[in-house]
Backbone as CSV, one residue per row, in Angstrom:
resi,resn,N_x,N_y,N_z,CA_x,CA_y,CA_z,C_x,C_y,C_z
1,MET,47.861,14.479,-28.071,47.515,13.140,-27.945,46.828,12.902,-26.560
2,ALA,45.939,11.994,-26.523,45.247,11.652,-25.303,45.995,10.523,-24.588
3,TYR,46.023,10.596,-23.242,46.713,9.562,-22.524,45.829,9.180,-21.363
4,ALA,45.893,7.970,-20.914,45.301,7.446,-19.690,46.408,7.329,-18.640
5,ILE,46.134,7.723,-17.396,47.029,7.566,-16.327,46.313,6.760,-15.258
6,ALA,46.841,5.672,-14.880,46.257,4.821,-13.825,47.337,4.414,-12.793
7,TYR,46.918,4.326,-11.564,47.915,4.043,-10.515,47.316,3.250,-9.391
8,ASP,48.138,2.550,-8.645,47.785,1.934,-7.345,48.684,2.609,-6.310
9,LEU,48.104,3.298,-5.354,48.830,4.029,-4.349,48.855,3.116,-3.024
10,LYS,50.013,2.802,-2.630,50.168,1.938,-1.447,50.346,2.654,-0.133
11,ALA,50.847,3.850,-0.125,51.109,4.566,1.141,49.855,5.222,1.596
12,ALA,49.752,5.516,2.813,48.607,6.301,3.445,49.280,7.422,4.263
13,PRO,48.593,8.477,4.538,47.272,8.754,4.063,47.250,9.282,2.640
14,ILE,46.147,9.227,2.038,45.908,9.602,0.613,46.268,11.013,0.385
15,GLU,46.108,11.881,1.402,46.480,13.366,1.222,47.951,13.543,0.843
16,GLU,48.787,12.541,1.128,50.228,12.677,0.798,50.381,12.713,-0.743
17,TYR,49.362,12.431,-1.475,49.454,12.409,-2.961,48.891,13.668,-3.671
18,GLU,48.629,14.689,-2.901,48.166,15.874,-3.481,49.073,16.466,-4.586
19,SER,50.358,16.252,-4.418,51.340,16.753,-5.433,51.170,15.965,-6.740
20,LEU,50.831,14.710,-6.564,50.530,13.877,-7.830,49.335,14.429,-8.583
21,TYR,48.250,14.614,-7.836,47.055,15.161,-8.456,47.266,16.524,-9.045
22,ALA,48.055,17.412,-8.395,48.390,18.653,-8.910,49.131,18.589,-10.221
23,ALA,50.123,17.602,-10.226,50.930,17.342,-11.454,50.094,16.886,-12.667
24,ILE,49.120,16.132,-12.366,48.270,15.632,-13.459,47.367,16.787,-13.903
25,ARG,46.835,17.610,-12.950,46.024,18.714,-13.370,46.799,19.733,-14.120
26,ALA,48.096,19.815,-13.904,48.974,20.822,-14.566,49.008,20.620,-16.105
27,TYR,48.657,19.452,-16.572,48.580,19.232,-18.035,47.533,20.088,-18.673
28,GLY,46.614,20.627,-17.844,45.590,21.598,-18.349,44.317,21.015,-18.859
29,THR,44.398,20.010,-19.732,43.187,19.347,-20.226,43.121,17.993,-19.648
30,PHE,42.335,17.772,-18.661,42.315,16.509,-17.953,40.836,16.117,-17.560
31,ALA,40.671,14.862,-17.254,39.386,14.408,-16.665,39.790,13.344,-15.572
32,HIS,39.320,13.479,-14.368,39.458,12.495,-13.322,38.293,11.512,-13.490
33,VAL,38.533,10.438,-14.217,37.464,9.580,-14.651,36.939,8.577,-13.531
34,LEU,37.817,7.899,-12.903,37.602,7.044,-11.788,38.579,7.296,-10.666
35,ASN,38.401,6.705,-9.503,39.304,7.015,-8.407,40.793,6.975,-8.733
36,SER,41.146,6.022,-9.507,42.636,6.003,-9.859,42.891,6.064,-11.328
37,LEU,42.056,6.684,-12.111,42.173,6.808,-13.511,41.907,8.241,-14.001
38,TRP,42.878,8.815,-14.742,42.733,10.105,-15.278,43.015,10.014,-16.778
39,PHE,42.382,10.890,-17.528,42.753,11.105,-18.907,43.215,12.501,-19.097
40,ILE,44.247,12.654,-19.888,44.843,13.991,-20.140,45.081,14.138,-21.701
41,GLN,45.181,15.417,-22.100,45.628,15.732,-23.435,46.879,16.498,-23.283
42,THR,47.954,16.137,-24.043,49.227,16.741,-23.972,50.048,16.443,-25.276
43,THR,51.033,17.239,-25.555,51.928,17.006,-26.648,53.146,16.121,-26.152
44,GLU,53.288,15.938,-24.897,54.373,15.103,-24.356,54.129,13.587,-24.646
45,ASN,55.183,12.796,-24.500,55.014,11.361,-24.784,54.838,10.596,-23.451
46,ALA,54.478,9.337,-23.540,54.205,8.570,-22.317,55.403,8.438,-21.432
47,VAL,56.549,8.285,-21.950,57.767,8.140,-21.174,57.995,9.423,-20.339
48,THR,57.830,10.552,-20.961,58.042,11.840,-20.266,56.997,12.071,-19.208
49,ILE,55.782,11.719,-19.505,54.651,11.866,-18.515,54.996,10.964,-17.318
50,ARG,55.401,9.771,-17.564,55.680,8.799,-16.495,56.845,9.328,-15.603
51,GLY,57.864,9.866,-16.222,58.996,10.427,-15.496,58.600,11.589,-14.608
52,GLU,57.721,12.468,-15.120,57.237,13.654,-14.329,56.387,13.190,-13.189
53,LEU,55.497,12.145,-13.330,54.626,11.713,-12.280,55.328,10.839,-11.238
54,LEU,56.326,10.070,-11.623,57.085,9.290,-10.670,57.656,10.074,-9.565
55,GLN,57.972,11.321,-9.774,58.511,12.170,-8.782,57.527,12.355,-7.564
56,HIS,56.283,12.049,-7.776,55.253,12.269,-6.777,54.732,10.967,-6.118
57,LEU,55.416,9.800,-6.446,54.983,8.536,-5.958,55.961,7.986,-4.970
58,LYS,55.470,7.071,-4.114,56.364,6.267,-3.229,56.949,5.070,-3.969
59,SER,57.905,4.520,-3.455,58.598,3.329,-4.135,57.655,2.184,-4.277
60,SER,56.690,2.021,-3.443,55.784,0.875,-3.515,54.547,1.119,-4.419
61,ASP,54.402,2.283,-4.930,53.277,2.643,-5.782,53.466,2.101,-7.232
62,ARG,52.384,1.880,-7.942,52.384,1.499,-9.328,51.794,2.580,-10.189
63,LEU,52.276,2.602,-11.412,51.840,3.696,-12.346,51.816,3.130,-13.767
64,ILE,50.832,3.470,-14.539,50.898,3.221,-15.960,50.343,4.371,-16.761
65,VAL,51.004,4.730,-17.875,50.551,5.795,-18.747,50.524,5.216,-20.176
66,PHE,49.443,5.338,-20.776,49.294,4.798,-22.140,48.402,5.696,-23.000
67,GLY,48.796,5.776,-24.301,48.095,6.603,-25.298,46.753,5.933,-25.623
68,ILE,45.805,6.800,-25.880,44.475,6.450,-26.134,44.136,6.843,-27.638
69,THR,43.708,5.881,-28.429,43.330,6.190,-29.751,42.055,5.354,-30.093
70,GLY,41.395,5.717,-31.088,40.131,4.936,-31.484,38.899,5.378,-30.792
71,GLU,37.961,4.427,-31.004,36.626,4.729,-30.391,36.569,4.431,-28.940
72,SER,35.510,4.967,-28.280,35.314,4.794,-26.817,33.897,4.637,-26.522
73,ALA,33.604,4.077,-25.382,32.241,3.916,-24.852,32.311,3.918,-23.381
74,TRP,31.275,4.478,-22.710,31.284,4.408,-21.219,29.857,4.443,-20.734
75,ASN,29.715,4.219,-19.424,28.396,4.226,-18.773,28.439,4.811,-17.396
76,ASP,27.424,5.574,-17.065,27.177,6.084,-15.759,28.343,6.884,-15.152
77,LEU,29.028,7.705,-15.933,30.021,8.552,-15.436,29.388,9.879,-15.014
78,VAL,30.005,10.607,-14.168,29.469,11.934,-13.781,29.396,12.846,-15.097
79,PRO,28.342,13.695,-15.153,28.229,14.448,-16.354,29.522,15.281,-16.750
80,LYS,30.218,15.794,-15.858,31.403,16.628,-16.153,32.391,15.725,-16.881
81,VAL,32.560,14.453,-16.447,33.551,13.568,-17.033,33.024,13.110,-18.410
82,SER,31.749,12.746,-18.483,31.145,12.416,-19.768,31.276,13.504,-20.754
83,ASP,31.027,14.720,-20.422,31.221,15.859,-21.318,32.620,15.973,-21.841
84,TRP,33.577,15.802,-20.876,35.026,15.853,-21.235,35.361,14.785,-22.285
85,LEU,34.884,13.665,-22.043,35.112,12.571,-22.962,34.501,12.814,-24.363
86,LYS,33.302,13.316,-24.368,32.631,13.682,-25.618,33.431,14.701,-26.397
87,THR,33.940,15.687,-25.713,34.765,16.763,-26.256,36.073,16.259,-26.849
88,ASN,36.724,15.467,-26.081,38.096,15.051,-26.351,38.369,13.747,-27.090
89,PHE,37.283,12.877,-27.152,37.430,11.604,-27.757,36.482,11.255,-28.907
90,ASN,35.404,11.967,-28.996,34.340,11.639,-30.035,34.309,12.758,-31.006
């Protein structure tokens, strides 16, 4: 299933979040769509993904994980992300 992961990171510096980015990349099939938005493909559920990613966040950060189904449309994304979307959503 495809999931979207979005967050608001409150702590600085942003480099402190490299473990979060590594955890998202570890799902294997991912696209870093916008600054704070990723799409992944996994067999895990949203609750499990949230639990795994919370380990890499500060208490003041916000996180949402939700399943993606149905049609999609986008504009002006980098070619690598656009290609990923075409492969995984259309």
